[in-house]
Structures are given as structure tokens and as C-alpha cells.
N, C-alpha and C positions, 0 to 999 in steps of 0.2 A: 392554535388549533388542536383539539383534542381528538379530531379524526379526519381522516382523509376523505374529503367529499367529491373528489373528482370522479366523473363517471368512466365506464370502461372504454368507451370510445375515445375519450380524451387521453387516457393513459396510453392507449396503443397509438394514437397519433404522436404524442410527446416520445414514445419510445422509438417510433420510425424516425423521427427527427434527431434523436440521440444517436441513433446508429448511423445516420448519415453524417452527422457532425464528426463522429469518430473516424470514418472512412476518409472524410475529406480534410479535416484539419489536424487530427491527432496523430493517426497511423504514419503519415509521412514524415512526422518529426522523429521517429524512432528509425534507428539504422536497420534494426530487424525486430518483428514482433510477430509472435505466433497467433494462431487462431483462437478465436473465443475471447478476444479483448473485451471488457466490460468496464465502463466508467460511469459511474452515477454523477450527474452535474458536470459533464466534460468541460464546461467553460471554465472550471476553477481547477483543472489539471494543467499544470505548467511543466514544459519540458525546455531546457536551456542547453545549448551546446550539442556537440556530435558525439558519436560512440555510445550511444544508449541502446541497449539490446534488451529484448524481454522474450520469454517463450510463451507457450500457449496458456491460455485461460488465466491471464493476469486480471485480477478484479480490483479495481480502485474506486474507493468511496470518497467523494469529495462533497463539500457543501459551501455556500457562499461564505459562510463564517471561517471555514477550514479548508483552505486549498491544500492540494497535494503538490509537490514539486520535485523534479529529478533535474539535477543540475550537473553539468560536466565543463569544468573550466580548462582553459588552454593556457599554457606558458611556453617560454623558451626551452625549458627543461623538460616539461611533462605535458601529456595530455590525459585529462581525466576520462574515465570510461566506466559505465555502469552496466552490469551484466545480471539480469533477473532471470531465474529459472521458471519452470512450469507451476501453474497453480498457485500462484503467490497472491497474497491479499494485503494492499496498502489501505489503511484506514483514514479518516479525515485528519488533516494537519500533519501528515508525515512529510518530512523533508530529508532528502537524501543528495549530498553533495559530495562530488568527487574531484580531486586534483591529480590522482593517479589511477587507482583501480579499486572498486566496490563489486563484489560478488555475492549474489543472494542465492542460495540453493533452491531446490524444488519444495514447494508445499509450505513456505515460510510465511508467517502471519506477523504483520507489523502494526501495532495497535496506534491509537490516535495520538497525535502530536509527538511521536518518537522522532528522533534526530541520529542520522547516520552520516558520519564524515570521516574520509580517510586522511584529513590534513589540519593541521593547526592554523594554516592560512598565513601564518608569518612566524619568524623566529623570535625567541625569547630577547635577543640582543638586536637582530636586525628586523625591524617591524615594517620594513617598507615593501617586502615582497615575500610570496611563498617559496623558500629556498631551503631544501633539506629538511622539510617539516612535514612530509607526507610518506605514509606507509601503506600498503594494500590492507583492505578491510574484508573479511570473509565471513558469510554466515552459512553454514553447511545446511543440509536438507532438513526440513521440519523444525526450524528454530521459530520460537515465539518471542517476539520483543514487546514487552508491556507498555502501558500507557506512559508517555512523557519520559520514556527512558532515552539514554543517550550512549550510543557506542562510538568509541573514538578509533583513532587511527592505529593500524597496526595490530588490530584485534582480530582473532579467529574464535568463534563461537561454534563449538561441536554440535554434531547431530543431535536432534530432539530437545536440545536444551531450552530453558526459559530464562528470560531477563524479567525480574519484577518490576512493577510500575515504579517510575521514579528513579531507577537504578542508573549509575553512571559506570559504564564498563570501560576500563582501560587496560586490562590484561586478558590474555586468552581465557576461554571457558570451556572446560572438558565436555566431552559428549555426556548426554543424559544427565544434566545437572541444572539446579534451579539457583540462580544467583540474584542477589538484590543488594541494596545500599549503595553508599557513595563513599569511597569507591567500592564496587560491587564485590561481595564475598559469597562463598558457597553456603547455601542455606539447607539444601537437601540433594539427594541423588535420586535418579529414577530407575526403576527396574528395566534394563535393557531387554529382558526376556518376555516382559508383558506386551501383549498385543496392543498396538497403538493405531487408531484411525487417523489419517492425515487428510488434508484437503483434497488430495488426489481421488480419495473415495467418492467424493461428490460427483466426479466427471467420469466414472466407469462407463456410463452411457450418457454422452452429451445430449442426445436426442431426448431422453427422459428427464434430464436436468432442465433443459429449456421448456419442456412440455409442463413439468411440474410447477415451475416458476409462473408460467402463464395461468395455468390451472388455479394456482393460489390467488394471484391477483385478480383473475376473473371472479372468484368467489368473494373476495373481500370487497370488490367494488360493484358487485352485481346489483344492489339495491339503490345505488347512487343515482340520482335523476340530474339532468342537465339544469333544471329549474332550481333545485336545492343547492347544486354547486354553485350557480351565479349568486344566489341569495347568500351563501356563506362568504363569498369574495366581497359582495357589494355593502352588505349588512350583516355581519357576523353577529351572533349572540352568545350568552354564556353556555349555551347547549352545544356550540360548535366546537 
């Protein structure tokens, strides 16, 4: 479809169902989650295991083709855990898997199909179990992980740093740094004295943010009729 044909009333009904689905089936799967959780297409948001924590205003974008998954695995030696800060964005296809500990700071953005893991999941010589092959992974505040990037075990990425699309990070990244490549190398440095807007800025007034989102959707869908939406579903044309 080239256009969203759904009428405003249908959008509102689907949004109420989405919020109910979150409260009933998604929120109980977290050990802790703050206010303002928002998940687009929550049926495709998968949580596995215990010790999954998230702060306020976590935004997760899923799609039927690109589910988002958070997984914590247990063993005799370790218990995986995931700690996500405030104002974090997880994009379609993101996968985060923990065997020991993954910490994601405030206002981090993780782009589509990125993969974060704190474990190799088995040793080079002993390939039967995850033994001595896990180390904590840390993203400090305001880190941006690019499309299809991979961040491996034992890595700490410093505040404000950027990992380019497709990069494979196996070593620590200093703060205010852009890295790329496989293995990732420093491409440039950022000016730490330059003012930087983070995702936290969007939520300075939560009421205004919610109202603005509703107003935008109401404007975009205002001229959609129920009849035209049904026609686009049952008999779409080249103009749809």
C-alpha cells in the first residue's frame, strides 16, 4: 500500500487494543519496566527468561517480518540479565541475548537488525556448553548502534558514541567516537562540548508528546472514510 487508508476511529480502536495487550501480556514478562512503554505490533515482541529490566519510555518497533527479542539464559554457572535505561529505542529486528549481563544506558538508539550478545555461547574447544565464554556488555548513555551492527561480549561503548551500519564491535569504544568496519575501528571523534539533543528531549513534557502524536495521526487520517478503507482491503488498486 502507498497510503494508510484506515479511518481515525479504527486507528483509535487498534491503539486501545495495543495498550491493553501491552498491560496484559507484555508488561508481566518484565521483572521491572517503567512508565510509558510503547510497542508497535506487540505480538512480535518476544521476551524470554527472567531478569529483564527496563526504564521509562522504552519504545520498541516491531513488524511481522522483523520481530524484536530480548533473551536471558540460565545455566548452572550464570544467570543472564538485561538492564535497559530510560528513553531507549529498539528498532525492527533487534536481538539482545544475555548469558551474564547486558546494560544499556539512557537514550540509546539501536537500529534495525542489530545484535547484542554478552556470550560466545560455547567455547572454541568445548562446544557443548557456554562455559567461561561470557563477559558483561555495556552501552553507556546516548549510544547509537547502526543497522545490522553486532556488538560482542566484554565490550563497553562510551557515552554518545556511534557504531556504523554493519560494524562488528569486539573491543571497547571510547566516549564521543564513531566506529565502523569489521572489526570496528575509529572513524572520527565527536566534539564533547557541542550541544547534543538526545531522545530524552522528546519526553520533557510527556503530556505534550502524547497529544502531539495523537494530533498528527488525527490529521493524517482525518479524510479517510470507512468505505474507502474497506475497498482498499477487499479490492486494492494501483492508486492505493
